[in-house]
C-alpha positions in Angstrom: -5.2 -36.5 -16.9 -6.9 -33.9 -19.1 -8.0 -31.9 -16.0 -4.4 -32.1 -14.6 -3.1 -30.8 -17.9 -5.5 -27.9 -17.8 -4.5 -27.0 -14.2 -0.8 -27.1 -14.9 -1.2 -25.2 -18.2 -3.3 -22.5 -16.4 -0.6 -22.2 -13.8 2.0 -21.8 -16.5 0.0 -18.9 -18.0 -0.4 -17.2 -14.6 3.4 -17.6 -14.0 4.1 -16.1 -17.4 1.9 -13.1 -16.6 3.6 -12.7 -13.2 7.0 -12.8 -14.9 5.9 -10.0 -17.2 4.6 -8.0 -14.2 7.7 -8.5 -12.2 9.9 -7.4 -15.1 7.8 -4.3 -15.5 8.5 -3.4 -11.9 12.3 -3.5 -12.6 11.9 -1.5 -15.8 9.8 1.2 -14.1 12.1 1.3 -11.1 15.1 2.0 -13.4 13.2 4.8 -15.2 12.1 6.2 -11.9 15.7 6.5 -10.8 16.6 8.1 -14.1 13.7 10.6 -13.9 14.6 13.8 -12.2 11.4 15.4 -10.9 11.3 19.1 -11.3 11.6 21.1 -8.1 10.5 24.7 -7.5 12.9 27.2 -6.0 10.8 28.7 -3.2 11.4 32.4 -2.3 9.3 31.8 0.8 7.7 28.8 2.3 3.9 28.5 1.9 1.5 27.9 4.8 0.8 24.2 5.3 -2.3 23.0 7.2 -2.0 19.6 8.9 -5.2 17.7 9.6 -5.2 14.9 12.1 -8.5 13.0 12.3 -8.8 11.1 15.6 -11.3 8.7 17.2 -10.4 7.0 20.5 -6.6 7.5 19.9 -5.5 8.3 23.4 -2.6 5.9 23.1 -1.3 7.5 19.9 -2.5 11.1 19.5 0.2 12.6 21.7 3.1 10.9 19.8 1.5 11.9 16.5 1.1 15.6 17.4 4.7 15.7 18.8 6.0 14.3 15.5 4.1 16.9 13.5 5.3 19.7 15.7 8.9 18.4 15.3 8.8 18.9 11.5 11.7 20.9 10.2 9.4 23.6 8.9 8.8 27.1 10.3 6.2 27.0 13.1 4.7 30.2 11.7 4.0 28.4 8.5 2.4 25.4 10.1 -1.3 25.2 11.0 -2.1 22.0 13.0 -5.7 20.9 13.2 -6.9 18.0 15.2 -10.5 16.9 14.6 -11.8 14.7 17.4 -14.5 12.5 15.9 -16.6 12.1 19.0 -14.0 10.1 21.0 -15.2 8.4 24.2 -11.7 8.2 25.7 -9.1 11.0 26.6 -8.2 11.8 23.0 -9.7 15.3 23.1 -8.1 16.1 26.5 -4.7 15.0 25.4 -4.9 16.9 22.1 -6.0 20.1 23.9 -2.8 19.9 26.0 -0.7 20.9 22.9 -0.6 24.2 21.1 -2.7 23.1 18.2 -6.3 23.8 17.0 -8.7 21.1 18.3 -12.3 20.6 17.2 -14.7 18.2 18.6 -17.6 16.7 16.6 -20.1 13.9 17.0 -18.9 10.6 15.7 -19.5 10.4 11.9 -16.4 8.6 10.7 -13.0 9.5 9.4 -14.2 11.0 6.1 -16.5 13.5 7.8 -13.7 14.4 10.2 -11.3 15.0 7.3 -13.8 17.1 5.3 -14.6 19.2 8.4 -10.8 19.8 8.9 -10.5 20.8 5.2 -13.1 23.6 5.8 -11.0 25.0 8.6 -7.7 25.0 6.7 -6.0 28.2 5.7 -2.9 26.7 4.1 -1.9 26.6 0.5 -1.2 22.9 1.0 -2.9 20.3 3.2 -1.1 17.4 4.9 -3.3 14.7 6.2 -1.9 12.5 9.0 -3.6 9.6 10.7 -3.5 9.7 14.5 -1.6 6.5 14.8 1.2 7.7 12.4 4.6 9.2 13.1 5.8 11.5 10.3 9.5 12.0 9.4 10.9 15.3 10.3 12.1 16.1 6.8 8.8 15.2 5.1 7.5 18.7 4.4 10.9 20.1 3.5 11.3 17.4 0.8 7.7 17.6 -0.3 6.7 21.2 -1.0 9.2 21.9 -3.7 7.8 19.0 -5.8 4.5 20.7 -6.4 5.0 21.9 -9.9 2.4 22.0 -12.8 0.2 18.9 -12.6 1.4 17.4 -9.3 -1.6 17.1 -7.1 -0.3 15.1 -4.2 3.0 13.8 -2.7 2.9 10.8 -0.5 5.3 9.4 2.1 6.9 5.9 1.9 5.5 3.4 4.4 7.0 1.8 7.5 5.7 0.2 10.7 6.5 1.4 14.2 4.9 -1.5 16.2 7.1 -4.1 14.6 7.7 -6.1 17.7 5.5 -9.1 16.7 5.8 -11.7 13.9 2.6 -10.6 12.3 3.6 -6.9 12.3 7.1 -7.8 11.0 5.5 -9.4 8.0 3.5 -6.2 7.4 6.7 -4.1 7.8 8.5 -6.0 5.1 5.3 -5.8 2.9 5.1 -2.1 3.4 8.8 -1.6 2.5 8.3 -3.7 -0.6 5.2 -1.7 -1.5 7.1 1.6 -1.0 9.7 0.5 -3.6 6.9 -0.6 -6.0 5.2 2.8 -5.6 8.5 4.5 -6.2 8.8 2.6 -9.4 5.4 4.0 -10.4 6.9 7.5 -10.2 8.1 6.8 -13.7 4.6 6.8 -15.1 2.8 9.9 -16.5 0.3 9.9 -13.6 2.7 8.5 -10.9 1.5 6.2 -8.1 -2.1 5.4 -7.6 -1.6 3.8 -4.2 -1.1 6.8 -2.1 -0.3 6.5 1.6 -3.4 8.2 3.0 -1.9 8.2 6.5 0.6 10.8 5.4 0.1 12.7 2.2 0.3 16.4 1.1 -2.3 17.8 -1.3 -2.8 21.0 -3.1 -5.4 22.7 -0.9 -7.5 24.1 -3.8 -7.7 20.6 -5.4 -8.6 18.9 -2.1 -11.2 21.4 -1.3 -12.7 20.9 -4.7 -12.7 17.1 -4.7 -13.0 16.4 -1.0 -13.0 12.9 0.5 -15.9 10.7 -0.3 -17.7 8.7 2.3 -16.2 5.4 1.3 -14.2 2.9 3.3 -10.8 3.7 1.6 -11.2 7.4 1.0 -7.5 7.9 0.0 -7.6 5.3 -2.8 -10.8 6.9 -4.2 -9.4 10.4 -4.1 -6.2 9.2 -5.8 -8.2 7.7 -8.6 -10.3 10.8 -9.1 -7.2 13.0 -9.0 -5.4 11.0 -11.7 -8.6 10.8 -13.8 -8.5 14.6 -14.3 -4.8 14.7 -15.1 -3.0 15.3 -11.8 0.1 13.4 -11.0 0.8 11.7 -7.6 4.4 11.3 -6.5 5.9 9.2 -3.7 9.1 10.3 -2.0 11.6 8.3 0.1 10.8 10.2 3.3 9.0 7.8 5.7 6.0 7.9 7.9 5.6 5.1 10.4 2.1 3.8 11.0 0.6 1.3 13.5 -0.6 -1.9 11.8 -3.0 -4.6 13.1 -1.4 -6.9 15.7 -3.9 -9.7 15.5 -4.8 -11.9 12.5 -8.5 -11.2 12.7 -7.9 -7.4 12.6 -5.5 -7.8 9.7 -8.0 -9.8 7.7 -10.7 -7.2 8.5 -8.5 -4.3 7.4 -7.5 -6.0 4.1 -11.0 -7.1 3.2 -12.2 -3.5 3.7 -9.4 -2.3 1.4 -9.8 -4.8 -1.3 -13.6 -4.8 -1.4 -13.6 -1.0 -1.8 -11.4 -1.3 -4.9 -14.2 -3.4 -6.4 -16.8 -0.9 -5.3 -14.9 1.9 -7.1 -14.8 -0.1 -10.3 -18.6 -0.4 -10.1 -19.0 3.3 -9.0 -17.0 4.8 -11.8 -18.5 2.4 -14.4 -15.4 1.9 -16.5 -14.7 5.7 -16.8 -11.2 4.9 -15.6 -10.4 3.5 -19.1 -12.0 6.2 -21.3 -8.7 8.0 -22.1 -5.3 6.3 -22.6 -2.9 6.9 -19.7 -0.8 5.0 -17.2 -3.8 4.9 -15.0 -5.9 3.0 -17.6 -3.2 1.0 -19.3 -1.1 -0.2 -16.4 -2.0 0.8 -12.8 -5.7 -0.1 -12.7 -5.5 -3.2 -14.8 -2.7 -4.4 -12.5 -4.9 -3.6 -9.5 -7.8 -5.7 -10.7 -5.5 -8.5 -12.1 -4.7 -9.5 -8.5 -8.4 -10.5 -7.9 -8.4 -12.7 -10.9 -5.1 -14.1 -9.9 -6.1 -14.9 -6.4 -9.3 -16.8 -7.5 -7.2 -19.1 -9.7 -3.9 -19.4 -7.8 -5.4 -20.5 -4.5 -7.2 -23.7 -5.7 -4.3 -24.4 -8.2 -1.7 -24.2 -5.4 -3.7 -26.5 -3.1 -4.1 -29.0 -6.0 -0.4 -28.9 -6.8 0.5 -29.5 -3.2 -1.9 -32.5 -3.1 -0.5 -33.7 -6.4 3.2 -33.5 -5.6 3.4 -33.9 -1.8 5.3 -37.0 -0.6 3.2 -39.4 1.4 5.5 -39.9 4.4 5.3 -37.2 7.1 8.9 -36.1 7.3 9.3 -35.6 3.5 5.8 -34.1 3.4 6.8 -31.4 6.0 10.0 -30.7 4.1 8.0 -30.3 1.0 5.6 -27.8 2.6 8.6 -25.9 4.1 10.2 -25.6 0.6 6.9 -24.7 -1.0 6.3 -21.8 1.3 9.8 -20.3 1.5 12.6 -19.0 -0.8 14.4 -22.3 0.0 12.1 -24.0 -2.4 13.4 -21.8 -5.2 17.0 -22.6 -4.2 16.2 -26.3 -4.1 14.5 -26.2 -7.5 17.5 -24.4 -9.0 19.8 -27.1 -7.7 17.5 -29.9 -8.9 17.4 -28.6 -12.4 20.4 -30.7 -13.2 18.5 -33.8 -12.4 14.9 -33.0 -13.4 13.4 -32.5 -16.8 12.8 -28.7 -17.1 9.1 -27.7 -17.8 7.4 -24.4 -18.1 6.0 -24.4 -14.5 9.3 -25.2 -13.0 11.4 -22.6 -15.0 8.8 -19.9 -14.8 8.3 -20.5 -11.1 12.0 -20.2 -10.4 12.2 -16.9 -12.4 9.1 -15.3 -10.8 10.2 -16.3 -7.3 13.7 -15.1 -7.8 12.6 -11.7 -9.2 10.0 -11.3 -6.4 12.4 -12.1 -3.6 15.2 -9.9 -5.2 12.7 -7.0 -5.3 11.9 -7.5 -1.6 15.6 -7.5 -0.7 16.3 -4.5 -2.9 13.6 -2.6 -1.1 15.0 -3.5 2.3 18.5 -2.5 1.2 17.4 0.7 -0.5 15.4 2.0 2.4 18.1 0.8 4.9 15.6 -1.5 6.7 17.6 -4.8 6.2 18.5 -6.4 9.5 18.3 -9.9 10.9 14.6 -9.8 11.7 13.5 -8.4 8.3 15.9 -10.7 6.5 14.4 -13.8 8.2 10.9 -12.7 7.6 11.7 -12.0 3.9 12.5 -15.7 3.5 8.9 -16.6 4.2 6.9 -13.8 2.6 5.2 -16.3 0.1 2.9 -17.8 2.8 2.1 -14.3 4.0 1.0 -13.1 0.5 -0.7 -16.4 -0.2 -2.7 -16.8 3.1 -3.3 -13.2 3.9 -3.3 -11.2 0.7 -4.8 -13.8 -1.7 -7.4 -15.1 0.9 -8.4 -11.5 1.7 -8.9 -10.7 -2.1 -11.1 -13.8 -2.4 -13.1 -12.9 0.7 -13.5 -9.3 -0.6 -14.9 -10.6 -3.9 -17.4 -12.7 -1.9 -18.3 -9.7 0.2 -18.8 -7.6 -2.9 -21.1 -10.2 -4.5 -23.1 -10.6 -1.3 -23.6 -6.8 -1.2 -24.7 -6.8 -4.8 -27.3 -9.6 -4.2 -28.7 -7.7 -1.2 -29.4 -4.7 -3.4 
């Protein structure tokens, strides 16, 4: 019984921390809406260079270039550069069919392609666009006036264009949710840390100075280094649509790469993140690394709680699992409060789940992405976050430890 008490007490502590985190999202979101970002009045529009790194993207490169050329921005002020990273398909041939600059190199990876493109840029600002991403027509028009004082980069909100499968629909709702969370971070002194590398505008002089490092998530690394020297990163409501993994294996591979790199950054920078007080050191980075700690604890605790509470007969057992992994469980628990003895786990669980789901719905409504499909998917986001995000976080920790032991 002592072990059971420890498990349920630990769960209550985690839920309390989650409650605090969720409440902070709402507070930051309110302040982000209240904050009026300064905008420059431009006498003339600056030259913007667009870099599109591409490797074996024959299915996407044409759509990406067309979206860039369709930007509501003077063509004379737009320099489009495609860097073909040694593709073995028709990427280079297709890119050459458009009126853009195309460079072909041997295959060295996305980071090398981006840095090569940076050297070729003449613009005052540099927009990086992934070859599988479709950028909103108004993106540059809304972005450039925001570059005042310490603003180093402006990132697009995220959406998914290949949302015709269940697994990609879950990612779509996650991306919309993440976009509203990043908008909330605009309230902070350094803004959002989690830039959308597939569509972000940078100050050219700053990007040429810092460059992209040869790491697996080069955009996250660059965002950290920019904020560490005092530059602010803003996210705007204008969307860029990206192509996401369509198979479970590919999704896990992507997330493990993302999450393991965040751990590598922590080791690489040796706690320098936290040397001076800022939103980066006091909120954003601690929150980033909290999720690893959370995943390690919540996964075994959840499985134990299911084992502890699940009814023994099959029908009620299935109903229990259905409620546990959907918003209907929260609704059921609220109803049963009149019959059950309230306890910290129950009350905190209801509050956290309600705040989380409301934030997801708020994001879908705010970005006008609420429809029957996204609504139905939103009802079952808990198993997605539990089995995809938390499992990926744990696997990334294991990968990080294995790599350390190899060295």
